[in-house]
C-alpha positions in Angstrom: 121.6 97.8 95.5 118.4 95.8 95.3 117.7 97.0 91.8 120.9 95.4 90.6 119.3 92.0 91.1 116.5 92.3 88.6 118.4 92.3 85.3 118.6 88.5 84.6 116.4 85.5 85.7 119.6 84.0 87.0 119.8 86.6 89.8 116.4 87.9 91.2 116.0 89.5 94.5 113.0 91.2 96.0 112.0 92.9 99.3 108.8 91.9 101.2 107.8 93.1 104.6 111.2 94.6 105.4 113.1 91.5 104.4 115.2 90.8 101.2 114.8 87.5 99.4 116.7 85.8 96.6 113.8 84.4 94.7 115.8 83.0 91.9 115.3 79.4 92.8 111.6 80.0 93.3 110.9 81.4 89.8 110.0 78.0 88.2 107.7 77.1 91.0 105.5 80.3 91.2 101.9 79.2 90.4 101.3 82.5 88.5 104.4 82.0 86.4 107.7 83.6 86.2 106.4 86.8 84.5 104.1 87.6 87.4 106.9 87.0 89.9 109.4 89.2 88.0 107.0 92.2 88.5 108.6 92.5 91.9 112.2 91.9 90.9 114.7 94.3 92.2 112.4 96.4 94.3 110.1 96.4 97.4 107.0 94.5 96.3 105.2 94.4 99.7 102.2 96.4 98.4 101.8 94.2 95.2 102.4 91.0 97.2 99.9 91.8 99.9 97.3 93.0 97.4 97.4 89.7 95.5 98.4 87.2 98.3 97.1 88.5 101.7 96.7 85.0 103.0 100.3 83.8 102.2 102.9 83.4 105.0 105.8 84.8 103.0 108.3 84.4 105.9 107.6 80.7 106.1 107.3 80.1 102.4 110.6 81.9 101.5 112.6 81.3 104.7 115.3 79.5 102.7 115.6 82.5 100.3 116.1 85.1 103.0 119.2 87.4 102.4 118.7 90.0 105.1 116.9 93.2 106.2 115.8 95.7 103.6 116.8 99.3 104.0 116.2 102.2 101.5 119.0 104.1 99.9 118.1 107.0 102.1 118.3 104.9 105.2 121.7 103.5 104.1 123.0 107.1 103.6 121.8 108.0 107.1 123.3 105.0 108.7 126.7 105.6 107.0 126.8 109.3 108.2 128.7 110.0 111.4 126.5 109.6 114.5 127.3 113.0 115.9 129.1 116.2 115.0 130.9 115.8 118.4 133.2 113.2 116.9 135.0 116.0 115.1 135.5 118.0 118.4 138.9 117.7 120.1 
């Protein structure tokens, strides 16, 4: 689902440190320019961010952009599965 928010500069989401952020409004303010910020669009860019900005408090800087918690497709599938096979037992 995160990848669907990377196709247009009018709708850019990214994941950082287990959180999903809508960074669309931040694009024009990024000191490195929009092009650099778009490198993390639609994906988990934690490694990239921490390699280039280890001193930045992303939670504070992007607090207003927070969407929710990031989970992978695999985690989503696991969470959607029945909790136990005992549910089907009469």
